[in-house]
N, C-alpha and C positions, 0 to 999 in steps of 0.2 A: 596425370598420375595422381591419384588421391589416396591419402592413407591416414586413419585415425582422424583426428579434428584439424590437422593442417595440411597445407598444401605441399606436395613433393617437390620442394625447391630449396636452394640453400638458405641460410639464415638471412633475415633482414639486415641490410646494410642502412645506416642513418645518413640521410643527405647531409647532415651536419659534419660528418666526418670525411667528405669528399675533398680531394684536392681540386683546385680550380682548373676547369677545361678551358682552353683557348677556343675563340670563336671560329678560327681556321681549321680546327680539329674536325674530321668526318663525323657526321652525325649517324648514330644508331637509334633507331625507334624500337621499343620493346613493348609488347602487349600481352598480359599476362591475366588469368583468373584468379587474382589474388586481391582480396580486400585490403590488406594492410598497405596503405600508402606511404609507409615508411620502406618499404621492400625496394631496394635499388640494385639487387642481384650483384654482378662484379664491377658496377660502375667505378667505384673508387679506385680498385685496382688497374683499370684502363683509362683513368682520367688523364694520363700524360700523353695520350696520343688519341683519345676519341671523346666525343660528346654523346650523352645518352638522354633520351626522353622517354618516360614510362606513361604508359596507359593500362589502367585497371579495369579488365572487362569483367566487372561484376554488377555496377549499378550506376545508373545515370544520375542518381541523388535528387530526383525529382519527386517530392512527396505527393504533390497533387496528381501526378500521374499514375500513381499506385501501380508502379511497374513491379512484378515480383523480383525479388533479390535473385541475382544470377539468372535472370530469365533471358531467353534467346533475343528479345527485343532490346534489353539493356546491353547485353553482350555485343550485338551488332552495331549498335550505336557507338559503343567504345572502340570497337574495331574500325568503324568509319573514320572515327576522329584520328585513330592512330595512322590510318593509311593516307588520309587527306594530309596530315601533318608530315609525314614522310615524303609525300610528292612535293608539296608547297616548299619544303625546306630542303629539298635535294638530299634526303638521306642516302648514305651508302649502304645501309642494310636495314631490313625488317626481322626482327626475331619475335616468334610467337611461343608462348608457353601454353599447352593444353591443347589437343587435336580439334576441339570445337572452336577454339579461337583462332586457330590455323585455318580452318575451313573458311570462316566467315571472312577473315583477313584476306585470305587468297582470293575469294570471289570479288571483293572490293577492290584489292589491288589490281585485278585483271580488268574490272570494269572501268576504272578510273586511269588506266595506263600508268600506274606507278612502277616503273622499271627498275627497281633495285632488287638485289639478291634476297630472297625470303628464306630463313632458316627457322625450321619447326623443332624447338628444344622441348624435352619432357613430353615427346609424343608417345602418349599411351592411352589405351582404351581399357576401362575396366569391363565394358560389354560392347561389343561390335555392332555398328549400325546395319540396318538390313534394308532390302528392298530400293525404293525411290532414294531414300536418304544415303544409302551407301553409294549408289551410282552417281548422285551429286557430289558427294565428298570426293569420290575417285576423279570426277572431272577436275574439281577444284585443286586437289592436291598434285595434279599435273603440272601445275604452275609454281611449285614449290621446288627450291634448289637443294635443300638438304634436310634430313629428318634425323634427330638425335634420339635414339631409344636407349633403354637400359637394360636389355636382354637380347642375347641371340636369337632366341625364339621369336621375338617381335619383328626382327628383320625378315624372316621369312614369312611371318604371318601377314604384315602389311604389305609386302610385295605381292603376296597371292591374293589378298581381299581387295585392295584397291589398285593393282597393277602398277605400282610405283617400281621404277627401276631399281634393281637392289644396290646398285651403285650409288643411289642417292641416300641410301638408309645406313647410318653408322651407329653401331653399338658402342656406348661407353658406360663404364660402371657408374652408379649412382654415387655421387660424392657429396660431403658434407663436413662441416666443422665439428670439433669436439662436442658433443650433445651438451646443452645447458641442463643443469640438475637442480630443482627447487632444494633447499636445506640439505645440501650434499653429504653433510655428515650424520644425519638420522633420517630413519624411514618415515614416510607419511601413513603408510598402511602398518598394523601391527602384526607381530607374529611371524612365523615361517609360512611361505605361500610361493606359488608359481604365478605367473602373470600371462595374459593375453592382451593384445593391443591392436587397434585398428578397425576401419570400417569397410573399405572396399573389397568386395569379392571373398568375405570371410563366410566360413562355414560354422557358424556358432551354434546352430542346432546339433550338429555332430559333436562339438566340443562339450555343450551341456549333457548330451547323453552319455559321452566319456566320463564326465565327471560325476555322474550318478553312479557309475561302476567302481569309482575310486573314492569313495566318501571320506576316507582319512586325509586326503590332500587337499589344501584350501588352494582356491584360485581367486585371483583379483582380475577382473577384466575391464577394460577402458574401451568403450565404444561409442558409436553414435546413437541416438535415440531411435533412430529407424532399425537400427540392428536389434534393439530389445523387443520390438513389437512381436506380440506372440510367441515370445520365447520362454519357454518352460526353464526356471532358473532353480537348480537344486541347492540344499541348504549350504553347501560347502563352497558357494560361489558368491563373491562380492561384485557387484556391477557398479561402475562408476561411469557418468556419462559426460562427455565433451569436457574433459579435464584440460588445462593448459598444457602445452608441451613439456614444460620444465617439471611439472608435478607428474606427468605421464613417465618421464624419464626416471624420476625418483622410484616411481613404482617398479620399472624394469630393472633399476640398479640393485634394489634391495630384494629382488626375488630370487628364487633358487635359480630358475631359468624361465625362458618364454616359449609359449606354445603359440604357432601361427597356422590355425586351421583354414586351409584354402579350399574354395568350393569345387574344385576340379583339377585334374591333372595338367592342365593347359592354361594356367591362370598367370598373366603377367603383372601381378600386382603384390605388394608387400615389401617392396625394396626398401623403403623408407624406414619402415619398422625392424626388417632385418638388419640394416647397416647401423642403426641406433642401438638395437641390442648387441651387435658384435663390438661397437666402440665402448659399450659399458661392460663387456666382458661376460655376458650372459650366453649361455648355451641356449641352443634353440631346438624344439620338436616341431617339425613341419611336415605339411602334407606334401608328399611327391609331386611335383609340378615342373614341367619343362620350361614354365616362364621364369623360374628362379634358379635354374641349373648352373648359371654363371656364378652364383654367390655360395651355393650349398655344397659341401664335400661331405660326405657320409663319415660319421665317426672322426671328422677332423674339427668341423665347428658346428655340427648338427646331428640330429637323428630324424630320419625321415619314416614316414608312414604311408599306407594307402588312403586315397580319398574316401570320404564318406563311409568311413568305418569306425563306429564308436569303439568297438573292440580293439581294433588295432592302435588307435590314438590311446585309449587308457593304457593298454600295454606298454606303448613307448614311454608315456608319462610316468607310469609307476617304476619302470626300469631304471630310468634316469633319477627319479626321486631317490630310489634306494641306492644309488650310486654316486654320492656326493664327490668323489674324487674324479670320477669321468666327467661330470658336470663341470667342474672346475677346469679340467683339461681342454674340453670342447668351448668353454667360454674363452680361455685364453688363445685358442686356435681362432676363433672369430675375431678376437682383436687384432692378431697378427694379420689377418686377411683384410680387415677394413684398414689398418694403417697402410698397407701395401697397396691396395686398389681403390679405396673409396674415400680418399681425402677430399676436403674443399680444394686443395692445391692441384690435385689432379684434374678436377673440373676446370678449374681456371686455365690450366695448360691445354686442355681439349678446347675451351673457347678461343684462347689465344691462336691455337692452331687454325681453327675455322675461319677466324678473321683474317689471318694471313693469306689462307687458300683463296679467299675472295678479294684479297687486295684492300681490306679495309683498315687504314691506320699504318700503312706501309708505304715505302717509298717506290714501290714497284708494283702498282695495282694491276690485277688480273683483268681481263675482260669481263664485263657484266653481262649476265644473262639477260635476255630481251623479253618483254612479255607483250602479248597482242591484246589489243583492246577492241577488237573488231565487234564484238558481241557484249552487250550488257548482261550481266549476271546479278544485277542488285535485287536484294530479297523482295 
C-alpha cells in the first residue's frame, strides 16, 4: 500500500539501535519494496528471541545494467536473493511487504523448495491485476500462509479476486508511531488553509473542480508529480510535490482539516494518510468508500460525501470550514480512534501473535506448512 511520497510501513528503525541477537535465535527474512536501507521494521523489539535479515526489493544497484528503479527485473532479483538466503540459512519465516513482492517471492520460494512459512504483510493493491497476471498471482498466492490487510473490505475482495481462503486473510488496523513533524511549533505554510495529501487512488480532478466552487477557501495539497499531470489547478490551491514526510505532517497539523478525495466508493487506499491526520488531531472530509469503513465514523471523526461529485465535496468542505467547533470535535474524535486502534504498539502485538502462531521464537513451535517444488515457476 502506497500513500503520498512514503511507503505505508512503520517508521524506519536504525540498525545502530538494535539489541544484539544470538546466533541460535530463529532467522526471519524480510523483503520489502522500500528504498531506505535503514528501515528495520520491528527487528529491535524482537531481537531478544529472533534474528532478522532484510532485502530491499527496489534496485540491484548496478548502474551499468541501467535497470529502472523499482523495475520488475530488479525486484525479482532482490526477491531471489531473499528466498535463496532464507533457504540456505534455514529461516523460520519469510515476510514480504507489497503484493508484487509477495507474488515474486512466492514463485521463487516454490521453485527452489524453500519450505518456511510465508507471511504477506501490508498486502494491498491500489489497482487490481487482470487477465493472465491475475491468474499467475492467484496461483502463487496459494502458497502463501498468511495475508495481513488493513481493511475488512480487502479480506472479501482478495478472497474473491485471487481465490485465497478467507481464513488466511487477516485484517488489522494500520498502526504507526506518533507522526514526526518538522518545526512542530510553527507552520511551514502561511495563513489559514485546508490540506490534501497523498498519491494513490486519489481523485484530484474532482477536488480541483470542488475548489473552483469555493474560491474563498485556500487548499494546500501535497502530491506526487504524476498526480499533477494535466490537472487544472484553481488560484486558491497551492501544490507541493514530493515533500518529506515530516514537512507533510507539519502541513496537516497546521491545517483546519484534511480532505481525502478517493477515486471511487470501493477504494482500499489512504489508510496511512487517514491515521496520520487522526494522530495530528485533524478532522477529515473523505469520499464514501467501503475500503476505509473500518476507520471512518460519520460525524465522529470525519465527514463523508459521494464519489466524483465536485458539488457534494464543495458543500462538505464549506460546511466544515464554517463550523470550527465541529472541526475541532471531529479532530479530537480521530485522535481518540487512532490512540485506541492504530498505534505502533498494536502492530507489534499483531506481529508477535503471528510469530507465535507459526512457532517462531517460541519454545513450542507449531508444524511448519510444506511447499511443493515439483514445478519450476522461475520468471
